[in-house]
C-alpha positions in Angstrom: -10.6 12.8 -21.7 -14.0 12.5 -20.0 -15.1 9.5 -22.3 -11.8 7.8 -21.4 -12.3 8.3 -17.7 -15.9 7.1 -17.9 -14.8 4.0 -19.9 -12.0 3.2 -17.5 -14.3 3.8 -14.5 -16.8 1.3 -15.9 -14.1 -1.2 -16.5 -12.9 -0.7 -12.9 -16.4 -1.4 -11.6 -16.6 -4.7 -13.5 -13.1 -5.6 -12.3 -14.0 -4.8 -8.7 -17.1 -7.0 -8.9 -15.1 -9.9 -10.3 -12.3 -9.5 -7.7 -14.7 -9.1 -4.8 -16.7 -12.2 -5.8 -13.6 -14.3 -6.2 -12.3 -13.1 -2.8 -15.7 -13.7 -1.2 -16.0 -17.2 -2.7 -12.5 -18.3 -1.7 -13.1 -17.2 1.9 -16.4 -18.9 2.2 -15.5 -22.1 0.4 -12.5 -22.7 2.7 -13.1 -25.5 5.2 -14.9 -24.4 8.4 -16.6 -21.1 9.1 -16.4 -18.3 11.6 -18.7 -20.0 14.0 -16.3 -23.0 14.3 -13.7 -20.5 15.4 -15.6 -18.9 18.2 -18.0 -21.7 19.0 -18.8 -22.2 22.7 -18.4 -25.9 23.6 -21.6 -25.7 25.7 -23.8 -24.6 22.7 -26.2 -27.1 21.4 -26.4 -28.0 17.7 -29.7 -26.1 17.5 -28.1 -23.0 19.0 -25.2 -23.2 16.5 -27.7 -23.5 13.6 -29.6 -20.4 14.8 -26.4 -18.5 15.2 -25.3 -19.4 11.7 -28.7 -18.3 10.4 -28.4 -15.0 12.2 -25.0 -14.4 10.6 -26.4 -15.5 7.2 -23.5 -18.0 6.7 -26.0 -20.9 6.2 -27.0 -19.6 2.8 -25.3 -20.5 -0.6 -22.3 -18.4 -1.4 -23.9 -16.4 -4.3 -26.8 -15.4 -2.0 -24.3 -14.4 0.7 -22.4 -12.3 -1.8 -25.6 -10.6 -3.1 -26.5 -9.8 0.5 -23.0 -8.4 1.1 -23.1 -6.3 -2.1 -26.5 -5.0 -1.1 -25.3 -3.9 2.3 -22.1 -2.4 0.8 -24.2 -0.3 -1.6 -25.8 1.3 1.6 -22.3 2.0 3.0 -22.6 -0.9 5.4 -19.6 -3.3 5.6 -21.4 -5.5 8.2 -20.3 -6.5 11.6 -17.2 -8.3 12.9 -17.9 -11.9 13.7 -15.2 -11.8 16.3 -16.4 -9.0 18.5 -19.7 -7.8 17.0 -18.3 -4.3 16.3 -19.2 -2.4 13.2 -16.6 -3.0 10.5 -16.8 0.6 9.4 -16.0 1.7 13.0 -13.0 -0.7 13.1 -11.7 0.6 9.8 -12.0 4.2 11.0 -9.9 3.3 14.1 -7.2 1.6 12.0 -7.1 3.8 8.9 -5.3 6.7 10.6 -2.2 4.8 11.8 -1.9 3.0 8.4 -2.2 6.2 6.4 0.3 8.0 8.7 2.8 5.1 8.3 2.4 4.4 4.6 2.1 8.0 3.4 5.2 9.1 5.4 7.2 6.2 3.9 5.8 6.9 0.4 6.8 10.5 0.5 10.3 9.6 1.6 10.5 7.0 -1.2 9.5 9.5 -3.8 11.9 12.2 -2.6 14.9 9.9 -2.1 14.2 7.9 -5.3 13.9 11.0 -7.5 16.9 12.8 -5.9 19.3 9.8 -6.0 18.0 8.4 -9.2 18.3 11.7 -11.1 21.8 12.3 -9.7 22.9 8.8 -10.6 21.7 9.2 -14.1 23.4 12.6 -14.5 26.6 11.3 -12.8 26.9 7.6 -13.7 29.6 5.5 -12.1 30.1 8.1 -9.3 30.2 7.1 -5.6 26.5 8.1 -5.2 25.7 5.9 -8.2 27.5 2.9 -6.7 25.9 3.4 -3.3 22.4 3.7 -4.8 23.1 0.4 -6.7 23.9 -1.2 -3.4 20.8 0.3 -1.8 18.7 -1.1 -4.7 20.2 -4.6 -4.3 19.7 -4.5 -0.5 16.0 -3.4 -0.9 15.3 -6.2 -3.4 17.2 -9.0 -1.7 16.4 -8.4 2.0 12.9 -9.6 3.0 10.9 -7.0 5.0 10.3 -9.3 7.9 14.0 -10.1 8.3 15.0 -6.4 8.0 12.4 -5.4 10.5 13.4 -8.0 13.0 17.1 -7.1 12.5 16.3 -3.4 13.3 14.3 -4.4 16.4 17.2 -6.5 17.7 19.8 -3.9 17.0 18.2 -0.6 17.8 15.5 -1.7 20.3 16.9 -4.7 22.2 20.7 -4.0 22.1 20.9 -0.2 21.9 17.5 0.7 23.4 17.1 3.7 21.1 13.6 3.0 19.8 10.6 1.0 21.0 10.1 -2.5 19.8 6.4 -2.0 18.8 3.3 0.0 19.1 1.9 3.3 18.1 2.6 5.3 21.2 3.8 4.8 24.8 0.7 3.8 26.8 2.5 4.2 30.2 3.1 7.9 29.5 0.4 10.6 29.6 1.6 12.5 26.6 -0.3 15.6 25.3 0.3 18.0 22.4 3.9 18.1 21.1 5.0 15.4 23.5 2.4 13.0 22.0 3.5 13.9 18.5 7.2 13.3 19.2 6.3 10.0 21.0 4.4 8.8 17.9 7.2 9.9 15.6 9.7 8.0 17.8 7.6 4.9 17.4 7.4 5.4 13.6 11.2 5.5 12.9 11.8 1.7 12.6 8.7 0.7 10.6 9.2 3.7 8.3 12.8 2.6 7.7 11.6 -0.9 6.7 8.9 0.3 4.4 11.1 2.9 2.8 14.1 0.6 2.1 12.0 -2.3 0.8 9.8 0.0 -1.4 12.5 2.3 -2.8 14.5 -0.2 -4.8 12.3 -0.6 -7.9 11.4 3.1 -8.1 15.0 4.3 -7.7 16.2 1.9 -10.4 13.4 2.9 -12.7 14.1 6.6 -12.3 17.8 6.1 -13.0 17.2 4.0 -16.1 14.5 6.3 -17.5 16.5 9.5 -17.1 19.6 7.9 -18.4 17.7 6.8 -21.5 16.4 10.3 -22.0 19.9 11.8 -21.7 21.0 9.6 -24.6 18.3 10.8 -27.0 19.0 12.9 -30.1 17.2 16.0 -28.9 19.6 16.1 -25.9 22.6 15.8 -28.3 21.1 18.6 -30.3 20.7 20.8 -27.2 24.3 20.1 -26.2 25.5 21.0 -29.7 23.7 24.4 -29.4 25.6 25.1 -26.2 22.7 24.5 -23.7 24.1 23.9 -20.2 23.9 20.5 -18.6 21.6 21.7 -15.8 19.2 23.1 -18.4 19.4 19.9 -20.4 18.6 17.8 -17.4 15.7 19.8 -16.0 14.2 21.3 -19.1 14.6 18.4 -21.6 15.5 15.1 -20.1 13.3 15.0 -16.9 10.1 15.8 -18.6 10.4 12.8 -20.9 12.4 10.6 -18.6 9.9 10.8 -15.7 6.8 10.0 -17.7 7.1 6.2 -17.1 7.9 6.9 -13.4 4.6 8.7 -13.0 2.7 5.5 -14.1 4.9 3.4 -11.8 4.2 5.7 -8.8 0.5 5.7 -9.5 0.4 1.9 -9.5 2.9 1.5 -6.6 0.8 3.5 -4.0 -2.0 0.9 -3.6 0.4 -2.0 -3.8 2.6 -0.2 -1.2 -0.5 0.2 1.0 -1.3 -3.5 0.8 2.4 -4.5 1.3 2.5 -2.8 4.7 0.7 -5.9 6.2 4.0 -7.6 7.2 5.6 -4.5 8.6 2.5 -3.6 10.7 2.4 -7.2 12.0 6.1 -7.2 13.0 5.9 -3.9 14.8 2.4 -4.5 16.3 1.3 -1.3 14.5 -2.4 -0.8 15.1 -3.3 -0.3 11.4 -5.4 -2.0 8.8 -2.7 -4.4 7.7 -2.5 -5.9 11.2 -6.3 -5.9 11.4 -6.4 -7.9 8.1 -3.9 -10.5 9.4 -5.9 -10.9 12.7 -9.2 -11.1 10.8 -7.8 -13.8 8.4 -6.6 -16.0 11.2 -9.9 -15.5 13.0 -11.9 -16.1 9.8 -13.6 -12.8 10.4 -14.8 -12.6 6.8 -16.7 -9.2 7.0 -13.5 -7.4 8.1 -11.3 -9.3 5.6 -13.7 -8.5 2.7 -13.9 -4.8 3.6 -10.1 -4.4 3.6 -9.7 -6.5 0.4 -12.4 -4.3 -1.3 -10.7 -1.1 -0.2 -7.3 -2.3 -1.5 -8.9 -3.3 -4.8 -10.5 0.1 -5.1 -7.2 1.8 -4.4 -5.5 -0.3 -7.1 -8.2 0.6 -9.7 -8.2 4.3 -8.8 -4.4 4.4 -8.8 -4.2 2.9 -12.3 -6.8 5.4 -13.5 -5.0 8.4 -12.0 -1.7 7.2 -13.5 -3.2 7.0 -17.0 -4.7 10.5 -16.7 -1.4 12.0 -15.4 0.4 10.2 -18.3 -1.8 12.0 -20.8 -1.5 15.4 -19.0 2.3 15.2 -18.8 2.8 14.0 -22.4 0.4 15.7 -24.9 1.4 13.1 -27.5 -0.6 10.6 -25.6 -4.3 10.7 -26.6 -6.3 9.0 -23.9 -9.5 9.0 -25.9 -7.9 6.6 -28.4 
């Protein structure tokens, strides 16, 4: 397995270089630059030229990219063009809220999708199965921004049960458990949006995979030998039926992390997704590149972890081959 991991790791590094260069080139070849966004009308052309030289944005794109990679190898993402803050410090401030929001939603998605999906496969055409089908269609057809705005209008504006936005109540001096409950109170609506919009594909995949496993010959053989349905489901069907789901979950986590951008923007959640949107509109390329690079690394690592888990769960898979 080690040769496989080393080979996939090398492929991931090459892919990361290609993706980062394309992202860097697209951002820098777009009309205008960061200086034109924050330029002071009273600056002379000579001062603008000196400022661009200080930022390094007057050089050709390949040279700018090599400089960026050199700094990245030293653990330095550079400095925000907008406010001069260290990009690493900005990411540290925003990573916590994003991880709290996305991981809470992801855990709920896994638990709900596995529970309802397995039950629907074992009890097809039951009420739970029909309700889960409706949930899947709702999750696929309703855009996250429309669902988020609808929840805000209903539960925040009309009923007043939850806050419209933010990470915590700034007007209150919360400490300890009060602060924890206040943040959980703010998380309810964005977690609902991420959970519903992210659960559809996984739930449908769990149901179809387990249903397919329950129709296999080894399940019929087990039934003919008098094995109970519970034992058939948990000892025979799930092990094979959930193998494709593991791969799907491994690939879904980084995509789910990247997909939280819209939800964080709607709820003014102070996470990395909202920071990415703000940096794109402000043409703050160092911040945008840092978040894009982190997302690409998560996708590559998620794919590698999914392949390794696939081989561990199913011994028939030989990763070295």
